[in-house]
VOBA-1610 file (N, C-alpha, C; in pm, whole numbers, padded with zeros to 5 digits, always signed):
BEGIN
Met+06182+09513+14998Met+06117+09439+14894Met+06041+09532+14798Ala+05988+09640+14850Ala+05913+09734+14768Ala+06005+09811+14675Arg+06137+09813+14702Arg+06230+09886+14618Arg+06257+09815+14487Arg+06244+09685+14484Arg+06274+09609+14362Arg+06184+09649+14244Pro+06050+09659+14259Pro+05967+09703+14146Pro+05997+09846+14103Ile+06031+09932+14199Ile+06063+10070+14164Ile+06192+10074+14082Leu+06293+10000+14123Leu+06419+09995+14050Leu+06400+09935+13911Ala+06317+09831+13905Ala+06291+09770+13774Ala+06218+09869+13683Gly+06126+09945+13736Gly+06054+10045+13658Gly+06146+10155+13609Leu+06237+10201+13696Leu+06333+10304+13657Leu+06429+10252+13550Ala+06471+10128+13564Ala+06561+10069+13464Ala+06490+10057+13329Leu+06363+10019+13331Leu+06285+10008+13208Leu+06268+10145+13142Met+06241+10248+13222Met+06227+10384+13167Met+06358+10432+13106Ala+06469+10404+13174Ala+06600+10444+13120Ala+06627+10374+12988Leu+06594+10247+12979Leu+06613+10171+12856Leu+06527+10228+12743Leu+06403+10263+12773Leu+06316+10323+12672Leu+06372+10456+12623Ile+06425+10535+12713Ile+06482+10664+12673Ile+06603+10643+12584Val+06689+10551+12620Val+06810+10524+12541Val+06773+10474+12402Val+06670+10393+12390Val+06630+10337+12261Val+06546+10436+12180Ala+06452+10504+12245Ala+06356+10587+12173Ala+06409+10726+12139Leu+06495+10783+12220Leu+06542+10919+12196Leu+06608+10938+12060Pro+06698+10851+12018Pro+06757+10871+11884Pro+06653+10865+11772Val+06551+10784+11788Val+06448+10773+11686Val+06365+10901+11680Val+06331+10957+11793Val+06252+11080+11799Val+06331+11199+11747Ala+06461+11199+11767Ala+06544+11313+11728Ala+06574+11318+11579Val+06546+11214+11504Val+06575+11210+11361Val+06476+11297+11285Asp+06524+11372+11185Asp+06436+11452+11100Asp+06341+11361+11023Pro+06220+11409+10995Pro+06128+11329+10914Pro+06186+11306+10775Pro+06145+11198+10710Pro+06199+11169+10577Pro+06179+11286+10483Gly+06284+11321+10409Gly+06276+11427+10309Gly+06307+11565+10363Lys+06292+11588+10494Lys+06313+11721+10548Lys+06458+11765+10531Ala+06551+11678+10566Ala+06693+11714+10558Ala+06741+11719+10414Asn+06666+11661+10322Asn+06711+11653+10184Asn+06657+11763+10095Lys+06581+11857+10149Lys+06526+11964+10067Lys+06638+12057+10023Pro+06655+12076+09893Pro+06764+12160+09846Pro+06749+12306+09884Asp+06626+12356+09902Asp+06609+12497+09936Asp+06645+12525+10081Lys+06654+12422+10162Lys+06690+12439+10302Lys+06838+12407+10327Ala+06903+12343+10233Ala+07043+12308+10250Ala+07130+12432+10236Pro+07242+12436+10308Pro+07329+12552+10295Pro+07389+12561+10156Lys+07402+12684+10109Lys+07455+12704+09974Lys+07600+12749+09983Glu+07679+12694+09894Glu+07819+12733+09887Glu+07836+12830+09772Pro+07925+12928+09787Pro+07946+13024+09678Pro+08011+12957+09558Ile+07976+13006+09440Ile+08034+12953+09316Ile+08048+13067+09216Thr+08158+13065+09141Thr+08180+13161+09034Thr+08196+13084+08904Leu+08120+13122+08803Leu+08121+13055+08674Leu+08151+13155+08564Thr+08220+13108+08461Thr+08242+13190+08342Thr+08202+13107+08222Gly+08123+13168+08134Gly+08078+13098+08014Gly+07971+13179+07944Thr+07907+13116+07846Thr+07805+13182+07766Thr+07667+13136+07814Val+07579+13232+07837Val+07443+13202+07882Val+07361+13152+07763Val+07292+13041+07785Val+07209+12979+07682Val+07065+12977+07731Ala+06971+13012+07643Ala+06829+13007+07676Ala+06768+12884+07613Ala+06670+12829+07681Ala+06596+12713+07629Ala+06454+12722+07683Thr+06375+12626+07646Thr+06238+12616+07695Thr+06223+12480+07760Asp+06170+12477+07884Asp+06155+12348+07951Asp+06034+12272+07897Ala+06009+12157+07953Ala+05901+12070+07905Ala+05763+12135+07915Asp+05748+12231+08005Asp+05620+12300+08022Asp+05610+12426+07937Gly+05714+12454+07858Gly+05713+12572+07773Gly+05762+12698+07841His+05823+12685+07959His+05873+12800+08033His+06020+12822+08002Pro+06065+12948+08005Pro+06206+12976+07974Pro+06298+12919+08082Ser+06415+12872+08039Ser+06518+12828+08131Ser+06652+12877+08078Phe+06748+12891+08169Phe+06878+12945+08132Phe+06986+12855+08188Ser+07094+12838+08110Ser+07204+12754+08154Ser+07336+12815+08109Leu+07444+12757+08161Leu+07578+12804+08129Leu+07672+12685+08144Asp+07760+12665+08047Asp+07858+12558+08053Asp+07988+12617+08103Ser+08039+12563+08213Ser+08164+12613+08272Ser+08244+12495+08325Gly+08367+12482+08279Gly+08453+12374+08326Gly+08402+12236+08292Gly+08332+12224+08181Gly+08281+12094+08140Gly+08150+12052+08205Thr+08092+12138+08288Thr+07965+12109+08354Thr+07862+12212+08309Thr+07742+12166+08281Thr+07633+12256+08246Thr+07554+12287+08372Tyr+07545+12415+08402Tyr+07474+12462+08521Tyr+07342+12526+08481Thr+07237+12497+08558Thr+07108+12562+08540Thr+07111+12690+08621Leu+07078+12801+08559Leu+07082+12931+08625Leu+06943+12969+08674Glu+06933+13000+08801Glu+06807+13042+08860Glu+06816+13189+08896Gly+06723+13268+08845Gly+06722+13411+08873Gly+06586+13458+08920Gly+06497+13367+08943Gly+06361+13401+08985Gly+06262+13323+08902Pro+06139+13317+08947Pro+06038+13236+08878Pro+05997+13296+08743Trp+05977+13210+08647Trp+05938+13252+08512Trp+05809+13333+08515Trp+05714+13293+08600Trp+05583+13358+08601Trp+05592+13502+08651Phe+05691+13533+08733Phe+05704+13669+08784Phe+05757+13763+08676Tyr+05859+13718+08603Tyr+05924+13804+08505Tyr+05858+13802+08367Gly+05791+13692+08336Gly+05732+13682+08202Gly+05841+13691+08097Asp+05824+13781+08001Asp+05920+13796+07892Asp+06038+13887+07930Gln+06036+13942+08052Gln+06139+14037+08095Gln+06237+13977+08195His+06265+13847+08186His+06356+13782+08281His+06493+13848+08273Pro+06555+13880+08389Pro+06683+13951+08387Pro+06798+13870+08323Leu+06789+13738+08319Leu+06895+13660+08254Leu+06883+13664+08102Lys+06766+13699+08052Lys+06744+13704+07907Lys+06839+13802+07838Ala+06871+13911+07903Ala+06960+14013+07845Ala+07103+13960+07824His+07137+13850+07889His+07274+13797+07882His+07286+13675+07790Val+07177+13635+07729Val+07179+13517+07641Val+07274+13542+07523Gly+07361+13444+07499Gly+07457+13452+07389Gly+07584+13529+07424Lys+07590+13581+07545Lys+07707+13659+07586Lys+07792+13577+07683Ser+07925+13598+07676Ser+08016+13537+07771Ser+08018+13624+07896Val+07986+13566+08010Val+07971+13640+08134Val+08039+13567+08250Thr+08057+13639+08359Thr+08101+13579+08484Thr+07984+13590+08581Ile+07944+13476+08633Ile+07829+13468+08723Ile+07877+13427+08861Val+07829+13499+08961Val+07855+13464+09100Val+07721+13429+09161Gly+07718+13320+09234Gly+07594+13278+09296Gly+07617+13176+09404Gly+07515+13101+09436Gly+07523+12996+09537Gly+07459+12869+09487Arg+07509+12758+09537Arg+07451+12629+09500Arg+07466+12533+09616Val+07378+12437+09621Val+07387+12329+09718Val+07499+12238+09672Ala+07580+12191+09765Ala+07694+12105+09731Ala+07649+11990+09642Gly+07720+11971+09531Gly+07691+11862+09440Gly+07583+11892+09338Ser+07514+12004+09353Ser+07406+12040+09261Ser+07461+12120+09143Thr+07390+12117+09031Thr+07427+12199+08916Thr+07331+12316+08900Glu+07244+12337+08997Glu+07151+12450+08995Glu+07212+12565+09075Val+07227+12680+09010Val+07292+12796+09072Val+07193+12910+09086Asp+07180+12962+09208Asp+07100+13083+09233Asp+07191+13201+09201Val+07163+13269+09092Val+07248+13377+09043Val+07233+13500+09131Glu+07347+13554+09176Glu+07347+13678+09254Glu+07392+13795+09168Thr+07502+13776+09094Thr+07551+13884+09007Thr+07591+13828+08871Val+07580+13913+08770Val+07627+13884+08636Val+07724+13996+08600Asp+07849+13959+08574Asp+07956+14056+08545Asp+07963+14164+08653Gly+07943+14125+08777Gly+07953+14218+08890Gly+07828+14297+08919Asn+07726+14287+08835Asn+07602+14362+08855Asn+07497+14272+08921Pro+07436+14319+09030Pro+07335+14237+09098Pro+07218+14205+09004Leu+07170+14082+09012Leu+07056+14042+08930Leu+06927+14107+08981Arg+06918+14125+09113Arg+06802+14191+09175Arg+06848+14260+09302Ala+06762+14341+09357Ala+06793+14413+09481Ala+06809+14314+09596Pro+06892+14346+09694Pro+06909+14255+09808Pro+06782+14249+09892Gly+06772+14145+09973Gly+06658+14130+10063Gly+06555+14034+10008Lys+06437+14047+10060Lys+06325+13959+10023Lys+06296+13975+09874Pro+06286+13865+09801Pro+06261+13877+09657Pro+06122+13936+09629Pro+06109+14007+09517Pro+05982+14073+09489Pro+05866+13976+09464Trp+05895+13851+09437Trp+05788+13753+09412Trp+05746+13682+09540Ala+05808+13713+09654Ala+05774+13648+09781Ala+05639+13696+09830Gly+05572+13614+09906Gly+05446+13653+09967Gly+05326+13584+09908Gly+05346+13503+09806Gly+05235+13428+09749Gly+05139+13514+09670Trp+05026+13458+09637Trp+04932+13525+09548Trp+04871+13650+09611Lys+04863+13655+09744Lys+04805+13773+09809Lys+04894+13896+09789Ala+05026+13875+09787Ala+05119+13986+09771Ala+05147+14018+09625Val+05157+13915+09542Val+05200+13934+09402Val+05082+13966+09310Gly+04967+13907+09340Gly+04850+13937+09257Gly+04832+13840+09142Gln+04773+13891+09035Gln+04728+13808+08924Gln+04837+13730+08852Ile+04962+13778+08855Ile+05067+13705+08783Ile+05109+13578+08855His+05075+13564+08983His+05111+13444+09059His+05029+13325+09010Pro+05094+13209+08989Pro+05019+13093+08939Pro+04912+13042+09037Gly+04920+13079+09164Gly+04819+13035+09261Gly+04703+13132+09275Trp+04707+13243+09202Trp+04602+13342+09211Trp+04480+13299+09131Ser+04362+13330+09182Ser+04238+13315+09105Ser+04144+13425+09151Gln+04053+13462+09067Gln+03957+13567+09102Gln+03873+13522+09221Ala+03837+13394+09225Ala+03757+13343+09337Ala+03832+13359+09469Lys+03962+13325+09471Lys+04042+13341+09593Lys+04050+13489+09632Ala+04076+13574+09535Ala+04088+13717+09563Ala+03956+13772+09619Asp+03843+13728+09564Asp+03712+13772+09613Asp+03688+13726+09757Arg+03722+13599+09786Arg+03705+13547+09923Arg+03794+13623+10020Phe+03917+13651+09981Phe+04011+13722+10067Phe+03960+13864+10095Lys+03909+13932+09992Lys+03858+14067+10010Lys+03735+14067+10100Ala+03646+13969+10081Ala+03526+13961+10165Ala+03564+13939+10311Lys+03663+13854+10334Lys+03708+13828+10470Lys+03769+13955+10531Ala+03850+14024+10453Ala+03912+14149+10501Ala+03805+14254+10531Asp+03702+14263+10446Asp+03593+14359+10468Asp+03517+14327+10597Arg+03490+14196+10622Arg+03421+14156+10745Arg+03506+14192+10868Phe+03634+14168+10859Phe+03727+14198+10968Phe+03728+14347+10997Lys+03736+14427+10890Lys+03741+14573+10906Lys+03609+14624+10964Ala+03496+14566+10921Ala+03366+14607+10974Ala+03357+14577+11123Lys+03418+14469+11165Lys+03412+14429+11305Lys+03509+14508+11392Phe+03632+14528+11343Phe+03737+14589+11424Phe+03782+14727+11377Gly+03739+14770+11260Gly+03787+14897+11206Gly+03934+14885+11168Asp+04006+14995+11183Asp+04149+14993+11151Asp+04233+14954+11272Cys+04169+14914+11379Cys+04240+14890+11504Cys+04232+14743+11544Phe+04346+14677+11548Phe+04351+14541+11598Phe+04482+14521+11670Pro+04483+14466+11787Pro+04367+14423+11864Pro+04290+14542+11919Pro+04160+14526+11938Pro+04077+14637+11985Pro+04130+14697+12114Gly+04131+14831+12119Gly+04176+14901+12239Gly+04326+14918+12249Lys+04400+14862+12157Lys+04546+14871+12164Lys+04603+14963+12056Cys+04520+15034+11985Cys+04566+15118+11875Cys+04575+15263+11920Lys+04669+15335+11862Lys+04681+15479+11888Lys+04573+15550+11808Gln+04520+15654+11866Gln+04423+15734+11793Gln+04497+15815+11687Lys+04442+15822+11568Lys+04506+15897+11461Lys+04512+16044+11497Gly+04627+16106+11469Gly+04642+16248+11490Gly+04678+16287+11632Thr+04700+16190+11721Thr+04738+16225+11857Thr+04884+16191+11879Glu+04945+16269+11965Glu+05084+16246+12000Glu+05088+16161+12126Pro+05196+16083+12142Pro+05207+16004+12266Pro+05216+16098+12387Ala+05161+16052+12497Ala+05161+16132+12619Ala+05303+16151+12669Ala+05333+16266+12724Ala+05466+16294+12777Ala+05487+16211+12903Thr+05607+16157+12916Thr+05636+16073+13032Thr+05698+16150+13146Gly+05745+16274+13115Gly+05810+16351+13218Gly+05956+16314+13236Arg+06001+16219+13154Arg+06141+16177+13161Arg+06215+16227+13040Asp+06342+16253+13055Asp+06426+16287+12940Asp+06461+16157+12869Glu+06437+16154+12740Glu+06464+16030+12665Glu+06573+16052+12567
//
């Protein structure tokens, strides 16, 4: 008789798992739809680069290829200012190789006429205002001052060594292990 409540409890738990697991496993709304996280497919375009100004007064670049107008992305306007690498190609017929999210008309430009738009690896504008400095739109003197004060307090407390006791002394060689390496 004592087995009946246990079996009923196990059956109820199994039912909850079957019903709740698919709900828990679903991505939060908007997460799966972010274009910067979606896989990019390679695309090659040929056409003339056109410059324009967006609604905020920032430069934008596009190219018409095969009856579709593509927006060309080569990096943030605030990083390049007046020296955007796509600016040199405005009015010229070029071949662009890049990547885009399926169905999108926004292309991340990798090469123009076979020449890389920027060096491979982490883009130079990555790292936020702490890495880029004053040209970053999120930078402010107040933030920079707070960051420096925090770094100064940290250095005063720990010096150049963190975590404490785990740093090599400057100018010393590692101890010999007696093994051939």
